[in-house]
C-alpha positions as CSV (number, residue, x, y, z in Angstrom):
1,X,0.8,45.2,-73.7
2,X,-0.2,47.8,-71.2
3,X,1.6,51.1,-70.5
4,X,0.5,53.7,-68.0
5,X,2.1,57.0,-67.1
6,X,1.1,58.8,-63.9
7,X,-2.4,57.5,-64.1
8,X,-4.7,58.8,-61.4
9,X,-8.3,58.8,-60.3
10,X,-10.0,61.1,-57.8
11,X,-13.7,60.7,-57.0
12,X,-15.6,63.7,-55.8
13,X,-18.5,63.0,-53.4
14,X,-20.8,64.7,-51.0
15,X,-22.7,68.0,-51.4
16,X,-21.4,70.0,-54.3
17,X,-18.7,67.3,-54.7
18,X,-16.4,69.0,-52.2
19,X,-15.0,65.8,-50.7
20,X,-12.3,64.1,-52.7
21,X,-11.2,60.5,-52.5
22,X,-8.0,59.7,-54.2
23,X,-8.4,56.1,-55.4
24,X,-5.3,55.8,-57.7
25,X,-2.3,58.0,-57.7
26,X,0.6,58.3,-60.1
27,X,0.3,54.8,-61.5
28,X,3.2,54.1,-64.0
29,X,3.5,50.5,-65.2
30,X,4.7,48.6,-68.3
31,X,3.1,45.2,-68.6
32,X,4.8,43.2,-71.3
33,X,3.2,41.3,-74.1
34,X,2.6,37.7,-73.1
35,X,3.2,37.9,-69.4
36,X,1.0,37.2,-66.5
37,X,1.1,40.3,-64.3
38,X,-0.2,40.2,-60.7
39,X,-1.7,43.3,-59.2
40,X,-1.8,42.8,-55.4
41,X,-3.2,45.0,-52.8
42,X,-5.6,45.1,-49.8
43,X,-9.3,45.7,-50.1
44,X,-10.0,49.4,-51.1
45,X,-6.5,49.8,-52.6
46,X,-7.8,50.9,-56.0
47,X,-7.3,47.7,-58.0
48,X,-10.8,47.5,-59.4
49,X,-10.7,51.3,-60.2
50,X,-7.5,50.7,-62.1
51,X,-9.0,47.9,-64.2
52,X,-12.1,50.0,-64.9
53,X,-9.9,52.9,-66.1
54,X,-7.7,50.6,-68.3
55,X,-10.8,49.1,-69.8
56,X,-12.2,52.5,-70.7
57,X,-15.2,52.2,-68.4
58,X,-14.3,55.2,-66.3
59,X,-12.2,58.2,-67.2
60,X,-8.9,58.9,-65.4
61,X,-8.5,62.2,-63.6
62,X,-4.9,62.5,-64.7
63,X,-2.1,60.7,-66.6
64,X,-2.2,58.5,-69.7
65,X,-2.3,54.9,-70.7
66,X,-2.1,52.7,-73.8
67,X,-3.5,49.2,-74.2
68,X,-2.4,47.2,-77.3
69,X,-0.9,50.5,-78.6
70,X,-4.3,52.1,-78.4
71,X,-4.6,55.4,-76.5
72,X,-6.9,55.4,-73.5
73,X,-9.5,58.2,-73.8
74,X,-9.1,58.5,-77.6
75,X,-9.6,54.9,-78.7
76,X,-11.7,53.4,-76.0
77,X,-14.0,51.5,-78.3
78,X,-11.1,49.8,-80.0
79,X,-9.5,49.1,-76.6
80,X,-12.7,47.4,-75.4
81,X,-12.7,45.2,-78.5
82,X,-9.2,44.1,-77.9
83,X,-9.5,43.1,-74.2
84,X,-11.4,40.6,-72.2
85,X,-12.6,41.1,-68.6
86,X,-13.5,38.7,-65.9
87,X,-15.1,40.5,-63.0
88,X,-15.2,39.1,-59.5
89,X,-19.0,38.7,-59.7
90,X,-19.8,38.1,-63.4
91,X,-23.5,38.3,-64.4
92,X,-25.1,35.7,-66.6
93,X,-28.6,35.1,-67.9
94,X,-29.5,32.3,-65.5
95,X,-32.6,31.0,-67.3
96,X,-30.6,30.6,-70.6
97,X,-28.3,27.8,-71.4
98,X,-24.5,28.2,-71.3
99,X,-24.4,27.9,-75.1
100,X,-27.0,30.7,-75.5
101,X,-25.3,32.9,-73.0
102,X,-22.0,32.8,-74.9
103,X,-23.8,33.2,-78.3
104,X,-25.4,36.5,-77.1
105,X,-22.1,37.9,-76.0
106,X,-20.3,36.6,-79.1
107,X,-22.7,38.5,-81.2
108,X,-22.2,41.7,-79.2
109,X,-18.5,41.3,-79.9
110,X,-19.2,40.8,-83.6
111,X,-17.5,37.5,-83.6
112,X,-17.4,36.1,-87.1
113,X,-17.9,32.4,-86.3
114,X,-20.2,32.4,-83.3
115,X,-21.0,28.7,-83.1
116,X,-17.3,27.8,-83.6
117,X,-16.0,30.1,-80.9
118,X,-18.7,29.1,-78.5
119,X,-17.9,25.4,-79.0
120,X,-14.2,26.0,-78.8
121,X,-14.2,27.7,-75.4
122,X,-17.0,25.5,-73.9
123,X,-14.8,22.5,-74.8
124,X,-11.6,24.1,-73.6
125,X,-13.2,24.8,-70.2
126,X,-14.9,21.4,-69.8
127,X,-18.4,22.7,-70.2
128,X,-19.4,21.3,-73.6
129,X,-21.5,18.4,-72.1
130,X,-23.5,20.9,-70.1
131,X,-24.0,23.4,-72.9
132,X,-27.7,23.0,-73.0
133,X,-28.3,23.4,-69.3
134,X,-29.5,26.6,-67.8
135,X,-26.7,28.6,-66.1
136,X,-28.9,28.9,-63.0
137,X,-28.2,25.2,-62.4
138,X,-24.4,25.6,-62.5
139,X,-22.1,25.5,-59.5
140,X,-19.9,28.6,-58.7
141,X,-16.9,26.9,-60.3
142,X,-18.9,26.2,-63.5
143,X,-20.1,29.8,-63.6
144,X,-16.6,31.0,-63.2
145,X,-15.4,28.9,-66.1
146,X,-18.3,30.1,-68.2
147,X,-17.4,33.7,-67.4
148,X,-13.8,33.0,-68.5
149,X,-15.1,31.6,-71.7
150,X,-17.2,34.7,-72.2
151,X,-14.2,36.9,-71.7
152,X,-12.2,35.0,-74.4
153,X,-14.9,34.7,-77.2
154,X,-13.4,37.4,-79.3
155,X,-9.8,36.2,-78.8
156,X,-8.6,39.4,-77.0
157,X,-4.9,40.1,-76.8
158,X,-5.2,41.3,-73.2
159,X,-7.2,39.7,-70.4
160,X,-8.1,41.3,-67.1
161,X,-8.9,38.8,-64.4
162,X,-10.3,39.9,-61.0
163,X,-10.0,37.1,-58.4
164,X,-10.3,34.3,-61.0
165,X,-10.4,31.4,-58.5
166,X,-12.3,33.1,-55.7
167,X,-14.7,30.7,-54.0
168,X,-13.7,27.8,-56.2
169,X,-13.1,24.3,-54.9
170,X,-9.5,23.0,-55.2
171,X,-10.2,21.0,-58.4
172,X,-11.9,23.9,-60.2
173,X,-9.2,26.4,-59.0
174,X,-6.5,24.0,-60.3
175,X,-8.2,23.8,-63.7
176,X,-8.5,27.6,-63.9
177,X,-4.8,28.0,-63.0
178,X,-3.8,25.6,-65.7
179,X,-6.0,27.4,-68.2
180,X,-4.3,30.7,-67.4
181,X,-0.9,29.0,-67.9
182,X,-2.1,27.8,-71.3
183,X,-3.2,31.3,-72.3
184,X,0.3,32.6,-71.4
185,X,1.8,29.9,-73.6
186,X,-0.4,31.3,-76.5
187,X,1.1,34.8,-75.9
188,X,-1.9,36.4,-74.2
189,X,-1.2,39.2,-71.8
190,X,-2.9,38.7,-68.5
191,X,-3.4,41.4,-65.8
192,X,-4.6,39.5,-62.7
193,X,-6.0,41.1,-59.5
194,X,-5.9,38.6,-56.7
195,X,-5.8,38.1,-52.9
196,X,-4.5,34.6,-53.3
197,X,-0.8,35.2,-52.9
198,X,0.2,31.6,-53.3
199,X,-1.6,31.6,-56.6
200,X,0.1,34.8,-57.7
201,X,3.5,33.3,-56.7
202,X,2.8,30.3,-58.9
203,X,1.3,32.0,-61.9
204,X,2.8,35.5,-62.2
205,X,5.9,36.5,-64.1
206,X,5.9,39.8,-62.2
207,X,3.8,41.4,-59.6
208,X,3.0,44.9,-58.4
209,X,2.2,45.6,-54.8
210,X,-0.2,48.4,-54.8
211,X,-2.2,50.6,-52.4
212,X,-3.4,53.8,-54.2
213,X,0.1,53.9,-55.7
214,X,2.7,51.3,-56.7
215,X,4.9,50.2,-53.8
216,X,7.0,47.7,-55.7
217,X,7.2,45.9,-59.0
218,X,9.4,42.9,-59.8
219,X,9.4,39.1,-60.0
220,X,8.4,37.3,-56.8
221,X,11.9,35.9,-56.5
222,X,13.6,39.3,-56.9
223,X,11.3,40.9,-54.3
224,X,12.2,38.0,-51.9
225,X,15.9,38.6,-52.4
226,X,15.5,42.3,-52.1
227,X,13.8,42.0,-48.7
228,X,15.3,39.0,-47.2
229,X,18.4,38.0,-49.2
230,X,19.1,34.3,-49.8
231,X,19.6,31.8,-46.9
232,X,20.3,28.1,-46.7
233,X,19.5,25.8,-43.9
234,X,22.0,23.1,-43.0
235,X,20.4,20.3,-40.9
236,X,22.9,18.5,-38.8
237,X,22.9,15.3,-36.6
238,X,24.5,17.5,-33.9
239,X,25.7,21.1,-33.7
240,X,29.0,22.3,-32.3
241,X,29.0,26.1,-31.4
242,X,32.4,26.7,-33.0
243,X,31.1,25.7,-36.5
244,X,29.0,28.9,-36.7
245,X,32.1,31.0,-35.9
246,X,34.1,29.0,-38.5
247,X,31.6,29.7,-41.2
248,X,31.4,33.4,-40.3
249,X,35.0,33.6,-41.2
250,X,34.4,32.8,-44.9
251,X,34.4,35.9,-47.1
252,X,31.2,35.0,-48.9
253,X,29.1,34.4,-45.8
254,X,27.0,37.3,-44.7
255,X,25.4,35.9,-41.5
256,X,25.2,32.6,-39.6
257,X,22.5,31.8,-37.1
258,X,22.6,28.6,-35.0
259,X,19.2,27.0,-34.1
260,X,19.1,23.7,-32.3
261,X,20.7,21.3,-34.8
262,X,20.5,23.7,-37.7
263,X,22.7,26.5,-39.2
264,X,20.9,29.2,-41.1
265,X,23.5,30.9,-43.4
266,X,23.0,34.0,-45.5
267,X,24.7,33.9,-48.9
268,X,24.7,35.9,-52.1
269,X,25.0,32.9,-54.3
270,X,24.1,29.6,-52.7
271,X,24.6,27.6,-55.9
272,X,28.2,28.7,-56.1
273,X,29.0,28.7,-52.3
274,X,27.2,25.6,-51.0
275,X,30.1,23.2,-51.9
276,X,32.6,25.1,-49.8
277,X,30.1,25.3,-46.9
278,X,29.7,21.5,-47.1
279,X,33.5,20.9,-47.3
280,X,34.2,23.1,-44.3
281,X,31.6,21.4,-42.1
282,X,32.5,17.9,-43.1
283,X,36.2,18.6,-42.4
284,X,35.2,19.9,-39.0
285,X,33.4,16.6,-38.3
286,X,29.8,17.6,-39.0
287,X,27.3,15.0,-40.0
288,X,25.1,16.7,-42.5
289,X,21.6,15.3,-42.9
290,X,20.4,17.6,-45.7
291,X,20.6,21.2,-47.0
292,X,17.7,23.3,-48.2
293,X,17.1,27.0,-49.1
294,X,15.0,29.0,-46.8
295,X,12.2,30.4,-48.9
296,X,10.0,33.2,-47.7
297,X,6.4,33.2,-48.9
298,X,5.0,35.8,-51.1
299,X,2.6,36.7,-48.2
300,X,5.7,37.6,-46.1
301,X,7.0,39.8,-48.9
302,X,3.6,41.4,-49.4
303,X,3.1,42.2,-45.7
304,X,6.6,43.4,-45.2
305,X,6.4,45.7,-48.2
306,X,3.1,47.2,-46.9
307,X,4.6,47.6,-43.5
308,X,7.8,49.3,-44.7
309,X,5.6,51.8,-46.6
310,X,3.5,52.6,-43.7
311,X,0.4,50.8,-45.0
312,X,0.0,48.5,-41.9
313,X,0.0,44.7,-41.9
314,X,-3.2,44.2,-43.8
315,X,-4.1,41.1,-45.9
């Protein structure tokens, strides 16, 4: 569990440190135990600074935070023992084997059963057969899996992941996503920074859209509905103009748009209202081919949120 209250970080640079750069401002979040929480924002938004503060690696300028009920600034050593971190560019000892790399870090974490934990995570991540090979011979995907194993050796309650599938081939990325889902099933709390919005949509229980400060926090589905509402698309064999007017007269219909042989209809509750839409159209003589819900991508939500908050349409 992660709780922050008005957390902020200002960097002072230049001669006599007179120039201030506000990297993070007024960050208040409550990340629940056992959820995958996506932290989305453009480059330079302050995501990495936030993770470094929460990990006790740099000191906040203002505000407070607690990780696993441990107070940031007062119990930083205990916090670091209770979390795992995957950085975007994890460093490894390239001349040493995968097994030896993990054993070194397991000892640094005071892991009780070092051989057992090393074997457990090498097997879980499909690296056991390559355990004796030097890390320098590994592909980027294999290195990323090894870095995830390193972050998990001490069985942390909270895991910070920075771009966990960046640069991976589709097969390796799929394996990492499945592994993240398995960690959630085990009750781990995962705080994930990513530019891969499709991945965030699939994996995250909730997301925060962030640029120096939080712009929005909710589930992807709730943010879609907040911005765009819910719309169904009725595909027809042919479209008569009067059908759109007919549907506009229904009390639960918010908006109807006619496009070629399609009707795009805004509804509050499609599951409840679709049968009446179908009945009205069929009675009017419409031949319905199929009906689907218009689903906006998380990328559209993300860009629109940034745009509405004056952040520009950055990716």
